[in-house]
DOVEX-356258 format. One record per atom (N, C-alpha, C): atom name; x, y, z; residue number from 1. Coordinates in nm, 4 decimals, padded with zeros to 6 digits, m for minus. Layout:
N
[rec "CA", [X, Y, Z], NUM]
...
END
This chain:
140
[rec "N", [00.0664, 16.9963, m04.9195], 1]
[rec "CA", [m00.0134, 16.8785, m04.8918], 1]
[rec "C", [00.0730, 16.7521, m04.8961], 1]
[rec "N", [00.1616, 16.7445, m04.9944], 2]
[rec "CA", [00.2492, 16.6280, m05.0062], 2]
[rec "C", [00.3430, 16.6188, m04.8861], 2]
[rec "N", [00.3934, 16.7348, m04.8384], 3]
[rec "CA", [00.4832, 16.7348, m04.7231], 3]
[rec "C", [00.4115, 16.6833, m04.5987], 3]
[rec "N", [00.2873, 16.7216, m04.5802], 4]
[rec "CA", [00.2089, 16.6763, m04.4645], 4]
[rec "C", [00.1898, 16.5256, m04.4714], 4]
[rec "N", [00.1581, 16.4743, m04.5904], 5]
[rec "CA", [00.1377, 16.3302, m04.6056], 5]
[rec "C", [00.2662, 16.2534, m04.5775], 5]
[rec "N", [00.3790, 16.3030, m04.6292], 6]
[rec "CA", [00.5078, 16.2357, m04.6087], 6]
[rec "C", [00.5452, 16.2389, m04.4606], 6]
[rec "N", [00.5262, 16.3526, m04.3945], 7]
[rec "CA", [00.5561, 16.3641, m04.2521], 7]
[rec "C", [00.4690, 16.2701, m04.1697], 7]
[rec "N", [00.3396, 16.2655, m04.2017], 8]
[rec "CA", [00.2473, 16.1766, m04.1296], 8]
[rec "C", [00.2858, 16.0305, m04.1498], 8]
[rec "N", [00.3172, 15.9933, m04.2726], 9]
[rec "CA", [00.3565, 15.8550, m04.3027], 9]
[rec "C", [00.4857, 15.8186, m04.2291], 9]
[rec "N", [00.5810, 15.9115, m04.2247], 10]
[rec "CA", [00.7073, 15.8852, m04.1551], 10]
[rec "C", [00.6844, 15.8660, m04.0061], 10]
[rec "N", [00.5960, 15.9466, m03.9474], 11]
[rec "CA", [00.5664, 15.9328, m03.8050], 11]
[rec "C", [00.4990, 15.7990, m03.7756], 11]
[rec "N", [00.4078, 15.7565, m03.8615], 12]
[rec "CA", [00.3397, 15.6282, m03.8423], 12]
[rec "C", [00.4400, 15.5140, m03.8489], 12]
[rec "N", [00.5315, 15.5188, m03.9448], 13]
[rec "CA", [00.6331, 15.4140, m03.9575], 13]
[rec "C", [00.7229, 15.4126, m03.8336], 13]
[rec "N", [00.7644, 15.5304, m03.7870], 14]
[rec "CA", [00.8522, 15.5372, m03.6690], 14]
[rec "C", [00.7838, 15.4810, m03.5455], 14]
[rec "N", [00.6594, 15.5223, m03.5209], 15]
[rec "CA", [00.5900, 15.4758, m03.4011], 15]
[rec "C", [00.5529, 15.3283, m03.4084], 15]
[rec "N", [00.5226, 15.2777, m03.5259], 16]
[rec "CA", [00.4869, 15.1363, m03.5360], 16]
[rec "C", [00.6102, 15.0472, m03.5272], 16]
[rec "N", [00.7277, 15.1026, m03.5531], 17]
[rec "CA", [00.8508, 15.0240, m03.5458], 17]
[rec "C", [00.9029, 15.0121, m03.4031], 17]
[rec "N", [00.8540, 15.0939, m03.3117], 18]
[rec "CA", [00.8994, 15.0887, m03.1727], 18]
[rec "C", [00.8572, 14.9568, m03.1094], 18]
[rec "N", [00.9529, 14.8922, m03.0426], 19]
[rec "CA", [00.9205, 14.7685, m02.9734], 19]
[rec "C", [00.8514, 14.8021, m02.8432], 19]
[rec "N", [00.7491, 14.7310, m02.8114], 20]
[rec "CA", [00.6774, 14.7500, m02.6870], 20]
[rec "C", [00.7240, 14.6428, m02.5885], 20]
[rec "N", [00.7366, 14.6831, m02.4613], 21]
[rec "CA", [00.7718, 14.5873, m02.3586], 21]
[rec "C", [00.6501, 14.5019, m02.3253], 21]
[rec "N", [00.6697, 14.4040, m02.2428], 22]
[rec "CA", [00.5633, 14.3148, m02.1991], 22]
[rec "C", [00.4457, 14.3968, m02.1461], 22]
[rec "N", [00.3253, 14.3734, m02.1974], 23]
[rec "CA", [00.2114, 14.4523, m02.1504], 23]
[rec "C", [00.1790, 14.4290, m02.0033], 23]
[rec "N", [00.2201, 14.3159, m01.9477], 24]
[rec "CA", [00.1961, 14.2898, m01.8062], 24]
[rec "C", [00.3169, 14.3414, m01.7278], 24]
[rec "N", [00.3162, 14.4706, m01.6986], 25]
[rec "CA", [00.4323, 14.5338, m01.6366], 25]
[rec "C", [00.4521, 14.4917, m01.4914], 25]
[rec "N", [00.3560, 14.4229, m01.4314], 26]
[rec "CA", [00.3731, 14.3775, m01.2938], 26]
[rec "C", [00.4115, 14.2297, m01.2876], 26]
[rec "N", [00.4546, 14.1747, m01.3988], 27]
[rec "CA", [00.5030, 14.0370, m01.4020], 27]
[rec "C", [00.6439, 14.0323, m01.3426], 27]
[rec "N", [00.6753, 13.9239, m01.2768], 28]
[rec "CA", [00.8101, 13.9078, m01.2211], 28]
[rec "C", [00.9104, 13.8652, m01.3287], 28]
[rec "N", [00.8619, 13.8190, m01.4415], 29]
[rec "CA", [00.9482, 13.7690, m01.5484], 29]
[rec "C", [01.0407, 13.8804, m01.5970], 29]
[rec "N", [01.1705, 13.8487, m01.6023], 30]
[rec "CA", [01.2693, 13.9450, m01.6487], 30]
[rec "C", [01.3911, 13.9465, m01.5583], 30]
[rec "N", [01.4731, 14.0501, m01.5787], 31]
[rec "CA", [01.5975, 14.0656, m01.5019], 31]
[rec "C", [01.5811, 14.1815, m01.4040], 31]
[rec "N", [01.6264, 14.1582, m01.2799], 32]
[rec "CA", [01.6128, 14.2546, m01.1702], 32]
[rec "C", [01.7472, 14.2714, m01.1002], 32]
[rec "N", [01.7935, 14.3965, m01.0851], 33]
[rec "CA", [01.9207, 14.4246, m01.0203], 33]
[rec "C", [01.8985, 14.4780, m00.8790], 33]
[rec "N", [01.9705, 14.4204, m00.7821], 34]
[rec "CA", [01.9609, 14.4639, m00.6432], 34]
[rec "C", [02.0118, 14.6070, m00.6301], 34]
[rec "N", [01.9292, 14.6939, m00.5712], 35]
[rec "CA", [01.9659, 14.8342, m00.5522], 35]
[rec "C", [01.9801, 14.8713, m00.4056], 35]
[rec "N", [01.9029, 14.8070, m00.3164], 36]
[rec "CA", [01.9080, 14.8428, m00.1757], 36]
[rec "C", [01.8784, 14.7206, m00.0904], 36]
[rec "N", [01.9486, 14.7105, 00.0211], 37]
[rec "CA", [01.9275, 14.6035, 00.1193], 37]
[rec "C", [01.9255, 14.6718, 00.2549], 37]
[rec "N", [01.8174, 14.6509, 00.3304], 38]
[rec "CA", [01.8122, 14.7128, 00.4617], 38]
[rec "C", [01.7473, 14.6202, 00.5631], 38]
[rec "N", [01.7802, 14.6445, 00.6908], 39]
[rec "CA", [01.7254, 14.5673, 00.8021], 39]
[rec "C", [01.6744, 14.6656, 00.9072], 39]
[rec "N", [01.5512, 14.6461, 00.9472], 40]
[rec "CA", [01.4912, 14.7208, 01.0571], 40]
[rec "C", [01.4855, 14.6240, 01.1758], 40]
[rec "N", [01.5488, 14.6603, 01.2859], 41]
[rec "CA", [01.5509, 14.5754, 01.4046], 41]
[rec "C", [01.4916, 14.6534, 01.5215], 41]
[rec "N", [01.3884, 14.5971, 01.5836], 42]
[rec "CA", [01.3191, 14.6623, 01.6950], 42]
[rec "C", [01.2784, 14.8057, 01.6615], 42]
[rec "N", [01.2315, 14.8262, 01.5376], 43]
[rec "CA", [01.1842, 14.9578, 01.4959], 43]
[rec "C", [01.2928, 15.0559, 01.4565], 43]
[rec "N", [01.4177, 15.0158, 01.4603], 44]
[rec "CA", [01.5310, 15.1039, 01.4275], 44]
[rec "C", [01.6018, 15.0517, 01.3024], 44]
[rec "N", [01.6481, 15.1436, 01.2184], 45]
[rec "CA", [01.7260, 15.1045, 01.1015], 45]
[rec "C", [01.8608, 15.0518, 01.1485], 45]
[rec "N", [01.8836, 14.9229, 01.1310], 46]
[rec "CA", [02.0065, 14.8591, 01.1780], 46]
[rec "C", [02.1113, 14.8479, 01.0675], 46]
[rec "N", [02.0661, 14.8427, 00.9423], 47]
[rec "CA", [02.1572, 14.8223, 00.8301], 47]
[rec "C", [02.0911, 14.8779, 00.7056], 47]
[rec "N", [02.1674, 14.9516, 00.6264], 48]
[rec "CA", [02.1156, 15.0033, 00.4998], 48]
[rec "C", [02.2320, 15.0161, 00.4024], 48]
[rec "N", [02.2188, 14.9533, 00.2848], 49]
[rec "CA", [02.3244, 14.9624, 00.1852], 49]
[rec "C", [02.2630, 14.9834, 00.0483], 49]
[rec "N", [02.3087, 15.0888, m00.0211], 50]
[rec "CA", [02.2663, 15.1164, m00.1584], 50]
[rec "C", [02.3748, 15.0682, m00.2536], 50]
[rec "N", [02.3360, 14.9892, m00.3526], 51]
[rec "CA", [02.4301, 14.9349, m00.4499], 51]
[rec "C", [02.4374, 15.0249, m00.5725], 51]
[rec "N", [02.5575, 15.0367, m00.6295], 52]
[rec "CA", [02.5753, 15.1098, m00.7536], 52]
[rec "C", [02.5403, 15.0185, m00.8701], 52]
[rec "N", [02.5010, 15.0778, m00.9824], 53]
[rec "CA", [02.4686, 15.0005, m01.1027], 53]
[rec "C", [02.5846, 14.9089, m01.1390], 53]
[rec "N", [02.5523, 14.7836, m01.1674], 54]
[rec "CA", [02.6530, 14.6876, m01.2103], 54]
[rec "C", [02.7393, 14.6321, m01.0990], 54]
[rec "N", [02.7073, 14.6629, m00.9740], 55]
[rec "CA", [02.7912, 14.6184, m00.8634], 55]
[rec "C", [02.7080, 14.5456, m00.7573], 55]
[rec "N", [02.6158, 14.4612, m00.8038], 56]
[rec "CA", [02.5301, 14.3880, m00.7102], 56]
[rec "C", [02.4856, 14.2575, m00.7744], 56]
[rec "N", [02.3829, 14.1985, m00.7195], 57]
[rec "CA", [02.3284, 14.0731, m00.7721], 57]
[rec "C", [02.2119, 14.1008, m00.8657], 57]
[rec "N", [02.1954, 14.0117, m00.9632], 58]
[rec "CA", [02.0853, 14.0225, m01.0592], 58]
[rec "C", [02.0089, 13.8903, m01.0603], 58]
[rec "N", [01.8783, 13.8989, m01.0364], 59]
[rec "CA", [01.7897, 13.7834, m01.0529], 59]
[rec "C", [01.7347, 13.7851, m01.1943], 59]
[rec "N", [01.7269, 13.6684, m01.2550], 60]
[rec "CA", [01.6595, 13.6532, m01.3839], 60]
[rec "C", [01.5511, 13.5473, m01.3663], 60]
[rec "N", [01.4260, 13.5927, m01.3689], 61]
[rec "CA", [01.3115, 13.5040, m01.3545], 61]
[rec "C", [01.2574, 13.4726, m01.4930], 61]
[rec "N", [01.2479, 13.3430, m01.5261], 62]
[rec "CA", [01.1982, 13.3010, m01.6565], 62]
[rec "C", [01.0496, 13.2699, m01.6537], 62]
[rec "N", [00.9899, 13.2682, m01.7715], 63]
[rec "CA", [00.8476, 13.2349, m01.7829], 63]
[rec "C", [00.8219, 13.0879, m01.7513], 63]
[rec "N", [00.9282, 13.0052, m01.7529], 64]
[rec "CA", [00.9163, 12.8621, m01.7231], 64]
[rec "C", [00.9371, 12.8317, m01.5742], 64]
[rec "N", [00.9327, 12.9356, m01.4899], 65]
[rec "CA", [00.9469, 12.9238, m01.3433], 65]
[rec "C", [01.0892, 12.8897, m01.2990], 65]
[rec "N", [01.1870, 12.9102, m01.3863], 66]
[rec "CA", [01.3265, 12.8945, m01.3464], 66]
[rec "C", [01.3823, 13.0319, m01.3100], 66]
[rec "N", [01.4864, 13.0322, m01.2282], 67]
[rec "CA", [01.5519, 13.1588, m01.1969], 67]
[rec "C", [01.7017, 13.1367, m01.1862], 67]
[rec "N", [01.7740, 13.2427, m01.2147], 68]
[rec "CA", [01.9191, 13.2440, m01.2050], 68]
[rec "C", [01.9559, 13.3661, m01.1220], 68]
[rec "N", [02.0599, 13.3516, m01.0432], 69]
[rec "CA", [02.1128, 13.4633, m00.9668], 69]
[rec "C", [02.2555, 13.4851, m01.0145], 69]
[rec "N", [02.2817, 13.6067, m01.0642], 70]
[rec "CA", [02.4131, 13.6422, m01.1161], 70]
[rec "C", [02.4841, 13.7331, m01.0171], 70]
[rec "N", [02.6175, 13.7220, m01.0101], 71]
[rec "CA", [02.6938, 13.8135, m00.9263], 71]
[rec "C", [02.7346, 13.9354, m01.0081], 71]
[rec "N", [02.8108, 14.0249, m00.9478], 72]
[rec "CA", [02.8459, 14.1504, m01.0145], 72]
[rec "C", [02.9350, 14.1299, m01.1372], 72]
[rec "N", [02.9993, 14.0157, m01.1489], 73]
[rec "CA", [03.0800, 13.9868, m01.2681], 73]
[rec "C", [02.9965, 13.9231, m01.3782], 73]
[rec "N", [02.8633, 13.9181, m01.3597], 74]
[rec "CA", [02.7692, 13.8593, m01.4542], 74]
[rec "C", [02.7917, 13.7088, m01.4703], 74]
[rec "N", [02.8474, 13.6452, m01.3673], 75]
[rec "CA", [02.8626, 13.5003, m01.3645], 75]
[rec "C", [02.7454, 13.4422, m01.2861], 75]
[rec "N", [02.7042, 13.3225, m01.3231], 76]
[rec "CA", [02.5938, 13.2586, m01.2520], 76]
[rec "C", [02.6421, 13.2198, m01.1124], 76]
[rec "N", [02.5746, 13.2717, m01.0126], 77]
[rec "CA", [02.6063, 13.2418, m00.8732], 77]
[rec "C", [02.5206, 13.1248, m00.8242], 77]
[rec "N", [02.3929, 13.1235, m00.8664], 78]
[rec "CA", [02.3008, 13.0177, m00.8253], 78]
[rec "C", [02.1924, 13.0020, m00.9305], 78]
[rec "N", [02.1319, 12.8837, m00.9331], 79]
[rec "CA", [02.0223, 12.8581, m01.0266], 79]
[rec "C", [01.9153, 12.7761, m00.9551], 79]
[rec "N", [01.7937, 12.7843, m01.0047], 80]
[rec "CA", [01.6870, 12.7080, m00.9418], 80]
[rec "C", [01.5511, 12.7397, m00.9984], 80]
[rec "N", [01.4521, 12.7402, m00.9113], 81]
[rec "CA", [01.3143, 12.7621, m00.9547], 81]
[rec "C", [01.2439, 12.8553, m00.8558], 81]
[rec "N", [01.1279, 12.9029, m00.8986], 82]
[rec "CA", [01.0498, 12.9907, m00.8127], 82]
[rec "C", [00.9018, 12.9643, m00.8348], 82]
[rec "N", [00.8224, 13.0043, m00.7378], 83]
[rec "CA", [00.6772, 13.0062, m00.7545], 83]
[rec "C", [00.6265, 13.1337, m00.6890], 83]
[rec "N", [00.5285, 13.1934, m00.7521], 84]
[rec "CA", [00.4715, 13.3185, m00.7043], 84]
[rec "C", [00.3233, 13.2972, m00.6824], 84]
[rec "N", [00.2804, 13.3195, m00.5591], 85]
[rec "CA", [00.1400, 13.3039, m00.5236], 85]
[rec "C", [00.0927, 13.4352, m00.4630], 85]
[rec "N", [00.0207, 13.5128, m00.5413], 86]
[rec "CA", [m00.0284, 13.6433, m00.4978], 86]
[rec "C", [00.0910, 13.7303, m00.4596], 86]
[rec "N", [00.1142, 13.7529, m00.3326], 87]
[rec "CA", [00.2258, 13.8383, m00.2914], 87]
[rec "C", [00.3334, 13.7611, m00.2144], 87]
[rec "N", [00.3411, 13.6292, m00.2334], 88]
[rec "CA", [00.4421, 13.5448, m00.1685], 88]
[rec "C", [00.5284, 13.4793, m00.2765], 88]
[rec "N", [00.6581, 13.4970, m00.2646], 89]
[rec "CA", [00.7535, 13.4414, m00.3594], 89]
[rec "C", [00.8366, 13.3347, m00.2896], 89]
[rec "N", [00.8356, 13.2137, m00.3441], 90]
[rec "CA", [00.9188, 13.1041, m00.2955], 90]
[rec "C", [01.0308, 13.0832, m00.3963], 90]
[rec "N", [01.1553, 13.0893, m00.3490], 91]
[rec "CA", [01.2714, 13.0682, m00.4360], 91]
[rec "C", [01.3506, 12.9493, m00.3827], 91]
[rec "N", [01.3813, 12.8563, m00.4715], 92]
[rec "CA", [01.4613, 12.7384, m00.4400], 92]
[rec "C", [01.5862, 12.7454, m00.5273], 92]
[rec "N", [01.7034, 12.7633, m00.4653], 93]
[rec "CA", [01.8276, 12.7810, m00.5397], 93]
[rec "C", [01.9328, 12.6788, m00.4997], 93]
[rec "N", [02.0191, 12.6480, m00.5948], 94]
[rec "CA", [02.1401, 12.5706, m00.5691], 94]
[rec "C", [02.2573, 12.6624, m00.6013], 94]
[rec "N", [02.3409, 12.6858, m00.5010], 95]
[rec "CA", [02.4567, 12.7740, m00.5180], 95]
[rec "C", [02.5629, 12.6949, m00.5931], 95]
[rec "N", [02.6027, 12.7451, m00.7082], 96]
[rec "CA", [02.6847, 12.6685, m00.8010], 96]
[rec "C", [02.8193, 12.6222, m00.7459], 96]
[rec "N", [02.8977, 12.7083, m00.6839], 97]
[rec "CA", [03.0324, 12.6692, m00.6427], 97]
[rec "C", [03.0339, 12.5721, m00.5261], 97]
[rec "N", [02.9360, 12.5811, m00.4379], 98]
[rec "CA", [02.9370, 12.4946, m00.3200], 98]
[rec "C", [02.8359, 12.3812, m00.3279], 98]
[rec "N", [02.7461, 12.3883, m00.4254], 99]
[rec "CA", [02.6394, 12.2903, m00.4426], 99]
[rec "C", [02.5440, 12.2866, m00.3223], 99]
[rec "N", [02.5427, 12.3966, m00.2438], 100]
[rec "CA", [02.4496, 12.4084, m00.1321], 100]
[rec "C", [02.3125, 12.4472, m00.1842], 100]
[rec "N", [02.2118, 12.4077, m00.1104], 101]
[rec "CA", [02.0740, 12.4337, m00.1502], 101]
[rec "C", [02.0122, 12.5330, m00.0519], 101]
[rec "N", [01.9357, 12.6286, m00.1037], 102]
[rec "CA", [01.8683, 12.7249, m00.0179], 102]
[rec "C", [01.7242, 12.7434, m00.0661], 102]
[rec "N", [01.6338, 12.7556, 00.0287], 103]
[rec "CA", [01.4922, 12.7761, m00.0013], 103]
[rec "C", [01.4442, 12.8899, 00.0869], 103]
[rec "N", [01.3705, 12.9818, 00.0281], 104]
[rec "CA", [01.3193, 13.0929, 00.1068], 104]
[rec "C", [01.1882, 13.1458, 00.0524], 104]
[rec "N", [01.1058, 13.1972, 00.1423], 105]
[rec "CA", [00.9794, 13.2586, 00.1044], 105]
[rec "C", [00.9809, 13.4029, 00.1505], 105]
[rec "N", [00.9440, 13.4938, 00.0616], 106]
[rec "CA", [00.9433, 13.6365, 00.0919], 106]
[rec "C", [00.8090, 13.6969, 00.0564], 106]
[rec "N", [00.7768, 13.8050, 00.1251], 107]
[rec "CA", [00.6673, 13.8888, 00.0791], 107]
[rec "C", [00.7179, 13.9583, m00.0459], 107]
[rec "N", [00.6304, 13.9780, m00.1420], 108]
[rec "CA", [00.6735, 14.0253, m00.2729], 108]
[rec "C", [00.5786, 14.1342, m00.3217], 108]
[rec "N", [00.6351, 14.2479, m00.3613], 109]
[rec "CA", [00.5577, 14.3557, m00.4237], 109]
[rec "C", [00.6256, 14.3881, m00.5556], 109]
[rec "N", [00.5495, 14.3811, m00.6654], 110]
[rec "CA", [00.6042, 14.4037, m00.7986], 110]
[rec "C", [00.5353, 14.5253, m00.8605], 110]
[rec "N", [00.6156, 14.6185, m00.9109], 111]
[rec "CA", [00.5625, 14.7272, m00.9923], 111]
[rec "C", [00.6316, 14.7192, m01.1277], 111]
[rec "N", [00.6051, 14.8115, m01.2158], 112]
[rec "CA", [00.6673, 14.8058, m01.3477], 112]
[rec "C", [00.8185, 14.8248, m01.3400], 112]
[rec "N", [00.8686, 14.8931, m01.2370], 113]
[rec "CA", [01.0121, 14.9221, m01.2282], 113]
[rec "C", [01.0814, 14.8625, m01.1064], 113]
[rec "N", [01.0039, 14.8173, m01.0056], 114]
[rec "CA", [01.0641, 14.7759, m00.8794], 114]
[rec "C", [01.0079, 14.6432, m00.8300], 114]
[rec "N", [01.0970, 14.5605, m00.7780], 115]
[rec "CA", [01.0616, 14.4358, m00.7113], 115]
[rec "C", [01.1109, 14.4485, m00.5672], 115]
[rec "N", [01.0191, 14.4369, m00.4711], 116]
[rec "CA", [01.0549, 14.4468, m00.3304], 116]
[rec "C", [01.0287, 14.3133, m00.2631], 116]
[rec "N", [01.1326, 14.2558, m00.2050], 117]
[rec "CA", [01.1226, 14.1299, m00.1320], 117]
[rec "C", [01.1517, 14.1582, 00.0151], 117]
[rec "N", [01.0656, 14.1095, 00.1025], 118]
[rec "CA", [01.0893, 14.1322, 00.2453], 118]
[rec "C", [01.0415, 14.0127, 00.3256], 118]
[rec "N", [01.1029, 13.9952, 00.4402], 119]
[rec "CA", [01.0584, 13.8923, 00.5337], 119]
[rec "C", [01.0897, 13.9398, 00.6746], 119]
[rec "N", [01.0157, 13.8871, 00.7695], 120]
[rec "CA", [01.0313, 13.9249, 00.9093], 120]
[rec "C", [01.0686, 13.8028, 00.9907], 120]
[rec "N", [01.1303, 13.8277, 01.1045], 121]
[rec "CA", [01.1687, 13.7183, 01.1917], 121]
[rec "C", [01.2070, 13.7697, 01.3285], 121]
[rec "N", [01.2613, 13.6814, 01.4072], 122]
[rec "CA", [01.3097, 13.7139, 01.5414], 122]
[rec "C", [01.4503, 13.6592, 01.5566], 122]
[rec "N", [01.5336, 13.7373, 01.6219], 123]
[rec "CA", [01.6661, 13.6896, 01.6585], 123]
[rec "C", [01.6931, 13.7317, 01.8030], 123]
[rec "N", [01.8162, 13.7227, 01.8486], 124]
[rec "CA", [01.8478, 13.7543, 01.9885], 124]
[rec "C", [01.8171, 13.9002, 02.0218], 124]
[rec "N", [01.8208, 13.9887, 01.9218], 125]
[rec "CA", [01.7944, 14.1307, 01.9457], 125]
[rec "C", [01.6450, 14.1619, 01.9439], 125]
[rec "N", [01.5635, 14.0686, 01.8981], 126]
[rec "CA", [01.4188, 14.0908, 01.8919], 126]
[rec "C", [01.3653, 14.0752, 01.7507], 126]
[rec "N", [01.2583, 14.1463, 01.7203], 127]
[rec "CA", [01.1956, 14.1374, 01.5878], 127]
[rec "C", [01.2763, 14.2169, 01.4854], 127]
[rec "N", [01.2768, 14.1660, 01.3617], 128]
[rec "CA", [01.3433, 14.2389, 01.2538], 128]
[rec "C", [01.2680, 14.2172, 01.1236], 128]
[rec "N", [01.2878, 14.3097, 01.0295], 129]
[rec "CA", [01.2379, 14.2974, 00.8925], 129]
[rec "C", [01.3542, 14.3257, 00.7995], 129]
[rec "N", [01.3760, 14.2344, 00.7065], 130]
[rec "CA", [01.4829, 14.2494, 00.6089], 130]
[rec "C", [01.4197, 14.2736, 00.4730], 130]
[rec "N", [01.4678, 14.3750, 00.4013], 131]
[rec "CA", [01.4092, 14.4144, 00.2736], 131]
[rec "C", [01.5170, 14.4243, 00.1662], 131]
[rec "N", [01.4853, 14.3716, 00.0484], 132]
[rec "CA", [01.5711, 14.3796, m00.0698], 132]
[rec "C", [01.4911, 14.4489, m00.1791], 132]
[rec "N", [01.5461, 14.5552, m00.2363], 133]
[rec "CA", [01.4772, 14.6293, m00.3421], 133]
[rec "C", [01.5574, 14.6150, m00.4709], 133]
[rec "N", [01.4894, 14.5668, m00.5751], 134]
[rec "CA", [01.5502, 14.5435, m00.7059], 134]
[rec "C", [01.4869, 14.6371, m00.8086], 134]
[rec "N", [01.5680, 14.6835, m00.9038], 135]
[rec "CA", [01.5157, 14.7603, m01.0174], 135]
[rec "C", [01.5106, 14.6707, m01.1400], 135]
[rec "N", [01.4042, 14.6887, m01.2192], 136]
[rec "CA", [01.3883, 14.6073, m01.3409], 136]
[rec "C", [01.4923, 14.6503, m01.4458], 136]
[rec "N", [01.5596, 14.5498, m01.5019], 137]
[rec "CA", [01.6514, 14.5731, m01.6127], 137]
[rec "C", [01.5867, 14.5367, m01.7455], 137]
[rec "N", [01.5019, 14.4334, m01.7453], 138]
[rec "CA", [01.4351, 14.3916, m01.8682], 138]
[rec "C", [01.3099, 14.3115, m01.8343], 138]
[rec "N", [01.2260, 14.2943, m01.9348], 139]
[rec "CA", [01.1025, 14.2149, m01.9198], 139]
[rec "C", [01.1220, 14.0719, m01.9676], 139]
[rec "N", [01.2427, 14.0338, m02.0051], 140]
[rec "CA", [01.2689, 13.8995, m02.0570], 140]
[rec "C", [01.3775, 13.8323, m01.9781], 140]
END
């Protein structure tokens, strides 16, 4: 009986000590690493690149609506702000080394593990859709 009580108490302590991630798993807040970039042009796959872990860009979206873009050396490449309205993400960045400013709006789909940003347009070849797929690294 004593062994059962000690085992039960130990399990309760272990499970209660586990840190839980953000309960809102579909929040954009956190760090996201680029895993895939592809372009569909006129219905055909025109470009597809899969990135290896640690060898791509990382977005860090803060709860205060700020964002940072890091390069593969974990140096800040750009900083700025974002706004998310339903499934549309607006990002306003200043690229640090050149002091250039960029603003873009993407369609946005967020799951607990994946952030997908895409936008469509037209160029000389016709219609295209560009997609960036990020994996979640953290909820903070």
